[in-house]
DOMAR-429287 format. One line per field, with one value per residue (C-alpha): x, y, z; residue in three letters. Coordinates in steps of 0.02 Angstrom, whole numbers, padded with zeros to 5 digits. Layout:
BEGIN
X	c(X  ...) .
Y	c(Y  ...) .
Z	c(Z  ...) .
resn	c(ala  ...) .
//
This chain:
BEGIN
X	c(00003  00053  00118  00027  -00138  -00293  -00282  -00131  -00163  -00311  -00240  -00103  -00255  -00321  -00145  -00144  -00336  -00270  -00099  -00152  -00313  -00333  -00468  -00386  -00388  -00568  -00615  -00533  -00568  -00784  -00778  -00706  -00845  -00993  -00921  -00941  -01094  -01100  -01183  -01146  -00972  -00956  -01041  -00928  -00769  -00873  -00918  -00721  -00679  -00670  -00828  -00794  -00844  -00761  -00862  -01016  -00978  -00970  -01109  -01218  -01148  -01197  -01374  -01393  -01344  -01488  -01598  -01623  -01604  -01688  -01527  -01393  -01434  -01444  -01264  -01215  -01273  -01167  -01032  -01053  -01049  -01120  -01139  -01228  -01349  -01388  -01391  -01513  -01621  -01612  -01695  -01831  -01896  -01986  -02086  -02069  -02016  -02067  -01958  -01809  -01823  -01835  -01693  -01587  -01641  -01597  -01432  -01384  -01426  -01307  -01175  -01214  -01220  -01031  -00983  -00894  -00909  -00973  -00964  -01084  -01211  -01227  -01278  -01385  -01469  -01492  -01549  -01664  -01739  -01747  -01853  -01976  -01996  -02046  -02191  -02236  -02162  -02093  -02064  -01966  -01861  -01832  -01764  -01672  -01578  -01551  -01468  -01350  -01293  -01258  -01126  -01057  -01113  -01012  -01094  -01171  -01296  -01349  -01374  -01487  -01591  -01626  -01664  -01771  -01873  -01897  -01957  -02076  -02144  -02153  -02000  -01951  -01842  -01761  -01724  -01643  -01529  -01488  -01489  -01363  -01251  -01224  -01186  -01039  -00968  -00994  -01046  -01075  -01228  -01361  -01467  -01460  -01463  -01613  -01702  -01661  -01772  -01903  -01913  -01918  -02010  -02129  -02120  -02164  -02012  -02010  -01872  -01748  -01827  -01769  -01592  -01568  -01646  -01524  -01355  -01407  -01438  -01272  -01197  -01317  -01457  -01496  -01508  -01655  -01700  -01711  -01835  -01928  -01905  -01950  -02104  -02153  -02108  -02238) .
Y	c(-00010  00159  00282  00439  00357  00406  00199  00221  00393  00313  00162  00285  00362  00204  00135  00292  00280  00116  00176  00336  00414  00594  00718  00765  00591  00534  00684  00624  00427  00506  00607  00469  00360  00474  00487  00293  00310  00234  00362  00227  00215  00402  00409  00281  00418  00559  00534  00482  00642  00793  00903  01055  01125  01002  00868  00968  00988  00811  00776  00870  00790  00644  00701  00758  00620  00515  00634  00719  00903  00991  00886  00944  01127  01100  01030  01167  01317  01255  01230  01415  01365  01504  01405  01260  01360  01453  01298  01242  01368  01391  01217  01249  01374  01267  01239  01332  01512  01555  01414  01467  01642  01565  01468  01625  01735  01620  01609  01778  01820  01691  01755  01940  01884  01799  01954  01875  01844  02042  01998  01842  01920  02050  01904  01817  01996  02006  01838  01833  02010  01928  01791  01924  02015  01871  01842  02028  02073  02225  02305  02180  02175  02344  02315  02167  02260  02425  02309  02234  02409  02454  02329  02328  02511  02468  02311  02329  02216  02261  02446  02382  02259  02416  02532  02412  02365  02560  02570  02440  02517  02692  02777  02866  02976  02829  02712  02884  02885  02702  02698  02861  02759  02623  02744  02833  02642  02568  02709  02545  02463  02439  02394  02557  02655  02557  02594  02784  02748  02687  02824  02959  02883  02876  03059  03089  03113  02985  03049  03031  02876  02832  02887  02782  02628  02679  02675  02505  02435  02469  02384  02255  02195  02079  02159  02128  02306  02348  02221  02324  02473  02423  02335  02526  02592  02508) .
Z	c(00007  -00037  00116  00045  00019  00107  00179  00233  00332  00409  00468  00548  00652  00708  00752  00871  00908  00975  01068  01122  01107  01083  01034  00852  00824  00861  00766  00607  00637  00665  00512  00407  00473  00417  00261  00250  00304  00475  00597  00736  00721  00717  00870  00954  00909  00951  01130  01179  01145  01285  01279  01174  00991  00903  00986  00971  00774  00741  00855  00753  00597  00670  00705  00519  00464  00554  00515  00679  00627  00810  00887  00768  00776  00979  00952  00815  00945  01072  00961  00893  00705  00631  00450  00504  00607  00432  00349  00471  00463  00277  00267  00395  00312  00177  00308  00476  00458  00614  00690  00571  00634  00824  00798  00715  00850  00995  00920  00909  01076  01131  01006  01082  01263  01230  01165  01031  00833  00812  00618  00636  00752  00593  00489  00584  00582  00430  00379  00508  00449  00275  00344  00449  00288  00207  00349  00314  00476  00416  00602  00652  00471  00487  00665  00622  00478  00575  00699  00576  00511  00667  00686  00498  00450  00274  00221  00044  00070  00246  00164  00031  00147  00242  00085  00006  00163  00186  00026  00061  00208  00095  00214  00053  00151  00238  00081  00002  00151  00142  -00068  -00062  00080  -00021  -00185  -00085  -00020  -00206  -00365  -00474  -00371  -00502  -00348  -00244  -00413  -00466  -00313  -00322  -00481  -00412  -00287  -00416  -00522  -00354  -00345  -00516  -00591  -00743  -00830  -00696  -00670  -00836  -00824  -00668  -00769  -00893  -00768  -00675  -00845  -00902  -00757  -00698  -00819  -00676  -00511  -00421  -00397  -00586  -00622  -00491  -00573  -00746  -00685  -00603  -00764  -00882) .
resn	c(met  his  arg  gly  ser  pro  ser  phe  gly  leu  ala  val  tyr  arg  ala  leu  asp  arg  ile  ala  pro  ala  asp  tyr  val  glu  asp  val  leu  gly  ala  asn  ala  leu  glu  arg  gly  asp  ala  asp  ala  ala  gln  his  tyr  ala  val  arg  met  gln  ala  gly  pro  arg  arg  asp  asp  leu  leu  ala  gln  ile  ala  leu  ala  arg  gly  gln  thr  val  leu  ala  ala  glu  tyr  phe  tyr  val  ala  asp  asp  val  pro  ala  ile  glu  arg  ile  ala  asp  gly  met  thr  leu  his  asp  ile  pro  gly  ala  ile  asp  leu  leu  gln  arg  phe  arg  ala  lys  leu  glu  ala  asp  gly  thr  his  pro  asp  ala  val  ala  gln  leu  cys  gln  glu  thr  gly  lys  trp  gln  ala  ala  leu  gly  arg  asp  gly  asp  ala  met  ala  ser  tyr  glu  arg  ala  leu  ala  leu  ala  pro  leu  asn  glu  leu  tyr  leu  leu  ser  ala  ala  asn  gln  ser  leu  val  ala  his  arg  tyr  ala  asp  ala  arg  gly  tyr  tyr  glu  arg  thr  leu  arg  leu  asn  ala  ala  ser  ala  asp  ala  leu  ala  gly  met  gly  val  leu  ala  leu  arg  ala  gly  arg  arg  asp  asp  ala  leu  arg  tyr  arg  asp  arg  ala  leu  ala  ile  asp  pro  lys  ala  gly  met  leu  arg  glu  leu  glu  arg  glu  leu  arg) .
//
């Protein structure tokens, strides 16, 4: 057997597991067991690990492999695994948007209480706002977007979310302010330009709206707000 092969590496880890078991060894063997579809073997390795994020993350992956989504979420929650929580919440939105929002909010509160991961907290606020908006909870969505911006005021996505939500709520002065902030950050933001076009059109300035439309179209013909502007121009 070639010494550089994956099989040889796995054999080394199994030998280490017999001689001097350690968390990193159990973690590798558990992950390998999961790849082979053997959740029971993975569980055997996971429970031998010391309590901590790596163990929780492996247990979460095992729970997912067994279809135990709620249990997996709890393990990821304890492990502070932000991307995994977001993936689970995103999957939940297919059948339980309020439950997904609750999971995101609980996780956000945990990270805030820990005083860690401010960027992750901002992203969780953004995700929460997106699903609150989908349920028509406009005030809650706006509060979530504003919280995200308080943590990351130069994030273009968060600025556009706040701008678009203000537009939905007919808070046109606020929407203009957010679009203008976006354009100061990125003068080539097709979404912000199209948003300014929507505002111009609703204020009765069709010629200005057309100019904004043309500028946005030249930058990104697939921009989401451009579709909205073109719909209103019809």
